[in-house]
C-alpha positions as CSV (number, residue, x, y, z in Angstrom):
1,X,-6.8,3.6,25.4
2,X,-6.4,7.3,25.7
3,X,-6.5,9.9,22.9
4,X,-2.8,10.5,22.8
5,X,-2.1,6.7,22.5
6,X,-4.6,6.5,19.7
7,X,-3.0,9.4,17.9
8,X,0.5,8.0,18.4
9,X,-0.5,4.6,17.0
10,X,-2.2,6.3,14.1
11,X,0.9,8.2,13.3
12,X,3.0,5.1,13.5
13,X,0.6,3.3,11.2
14,X,0.8,6.2,8.7
15,X,4.6,6.0,8.8
16,X,4.3,2.2,8.2
17,X,2.1,3.0,5.2
18,X,4.6,5.4,3.8
19,X,7.5,2.9,4.3
20,X,5.4,0.2,2.6
21,X,4.6,2.5,-0.3
22,X,8.3,3.2,-0.8
23,X,9.1,-0.5,-0.9
24,X,6.2,-1.2,-3.2
25,X,7.4,1.5,-5.6
26,X,10.9,0.1,-5.5
27,X,9.7,-3.1,-7.2
28,X,10.2,-1.4,-10.5
29,X,13.9,-0.7,-9.8
30,X,14.6,-4.1,-8.2
31,X,12.7,-6.8,-10.2
32,X,15.3,-9.4,-9.4
33,X,14.5,-9.0,-5.7
34,X,10.8,-9.6,-5.6
35,X,11.1,-12.0,-2.7
36,X,12.8,-9.4,-0.6
37,X,10.3,-6.7,-1.6
38,X,7.3,-9.0,-0.9
39,X,8.7,-9.5,2.6
40,X,8.9,-5.8,3.2
41,X,5.8,-4.8,1.3
42,X,3.2,-7.6,1.7
43,X,0.6,-7.9,-1.1
44,X,-2.3,-8.7,1.3
45,X,-3.7,-5.6,3.0
46,X,-4.2,-7.3,6.3
47,X,-0.5,-8.3,6.6
48,X,1.3,-5.0,6.4
49,X,2.0,-2.9,9.5
50,X,-0.8,-0.5,8.6
51,X,-3.3,-3.3,8.0
52,X,-2.4,-5.0,11.3
53,X,-3.0,-1.6,13.1
54,X,-6.3,-1.0,11.4
55,X,-7.8,-4.5,12.0
56,X,-6.6,-4.6,15.6
57,X,-8.5,-1.4,16.3
58,X,-11.6,-2.1,14.3
59,X,-13.7,-2.8,17.4
60,X,-12.4,0.1,19.5
61,X,-12.3,2.8,16.7
62,X,-14.9,1.5,14.2
63,X,-17.6,3.9,15.5
64,X,-15.5,7.0,15.0
65,X,-16.4,9.0,11.9
66,X,-14.0,8.3,9.0
67,X,-12.5,5.0,10.3
68,X,-14.5,2.8,8.0
69,X,-13.6,4.9,5.0
70,X,-10.0,4.0,5.4
71,X,-10.1,0.3,4.7
72,X,-11.6,0.4,1.1
73,X,-8.8,2.7,0.1
74,X,-6.2,0.6,1.8
75,X,-7.5,-2.5,0.1
76,X,-7.5,-0.8,-3.3
77,X,-3.9,0.2,-2.7
78,X,-2.9,-3.4,-2.1
79,X,-4.9,-4.6,-5.1
80,X,-3.1,-2.2,-7.3
81,X,0.2,-3.3,-5.8
82,X,-0.7,-6.9,-6.4
83,X,-1.2,-6.1,-10.1
84,X,2.2,-4.4,-10.2
85,X,3.7,-7.4,-8.5
86,X,2.1,-9.8,-11.0
87,X,3.3,-7.7,-14.0
88,X,6.8,-7.5,-12.7
89,X,6.9,-11.2,-11.9
90,X,6.0,-12.1,-15.6
91,X,8.9,-13.7,-17.4
92,X,9.6,-13.0,-21.0
93,X,8.6,-16.1,-22.8
94,X,10.0,-15.2,-26.2
95,X,12.5,-17.6,-27.7
96,X,16.1,-16.9,-28.7
97,X,15.3,-15.9,-32.2
98,X,12.5,-13.6,-31.1
99,X,14.9,-12.0,-28.6
100,X,17.4,-11.4,-31.4
101,X,14.6,-9.7,-33.4
102,X,13.8,-7.3,-30.5
103,X,10.6,-8.7,-29.1
104,X,12.3,-8.9,-25.6
105,X,12.7,-5.1,-25.7
106,X,9.1,-4.6,-26.9
107,X,7.9,-7.0,-24.1
108,X,9.9,-5.0,-21.5
109,X,8.6,-1.7,-22.9
110,X,5.0,-2.9,-22.8
111,X,5.5,-4.2,-19.2
112,X,6.9,-0.9,-18.0
113,X,4.1,1.1,-19.6
114,X,1.6,-1.0,-17.7
115,X,3.6,-0.7,-14.5
116,X,3.9,3.1,-14.8
117,X,0.1,3.4,-15.1
118,X,-0.4,1.2,-12.1
119,X,2.2,3.1,-10.1
120,X,0.3,6.3,-10.8
121,X,-2.9,4.7,-9.6
122,X,-1.0,3.4,-6.5
123,X,0.3,6.9,-5.7
124,X,-3.1,8.5,-6.2
125,X,-4.8,5.9,-3.9
126,X,-2.0,6.5,-1.4
127,X,-2.7,10.2,-1.4
128,X,-6.4,9.6,-0.9
129,X,-5.6,7.2,2.0
130,X,-3.4,9.8,3.6
131,X,-6.2,12.4,3.2
132,X,-8.6,10.0,4.9
133,X,-6.1,9.4,7.7
134,X,-5.8,13.2,8.2
135,X,-9.6,13.5,8.5
136,X,-9.7,10.6,10.9
137,X,-7.0,12.1,13.0
138,X,-9.0,15.4,13.1
139,X,-12.0,13.3,14.4
140,X,-9.8,11.7,17.1
141,X,-8.6,15.2,18.2
142,X,-12.3,16.3,18.6
143,X,-13.1,13.5,21.0
144,X,-13.1,14.2,24.7
145,X,-10.3,12.7,26.6
146,X,-11.0,9.1,27.5
147,X,-10.5,8.3,31.1
148,X,-8.3,5.3,31.8
149,X,-9.9,2.6,34.0
């Protein structure tokens, strides 16, 4: 694989990550569509487009500086998303009387406070991941051109 191919695949993986993050963030706005979102934004870090790219290139790119620093951030990102998904999947278990007394609103408010904090963590981890990808891309650019066999 030549350098330009590696860079093109890296850029596609980055785009896949940004698309995934957008879907992951949309979980807050579409809690009734969790199945649709899970399909577009898998919880497992090895199942998203970026994860598939990363693990398919582990052997060929793993020795290049910065490559191994990407996965822990990517995994943390998905762990945070998993927490968001779990919170958003929780059903309000309060009874009819409790709902009339406002506990449903308190439950929703508490849920959204938790989700907002987790979304901030997800966004920060995403920024760190994109920074790590930029550094990795710089390392790829420094490599001599790889001759095709």
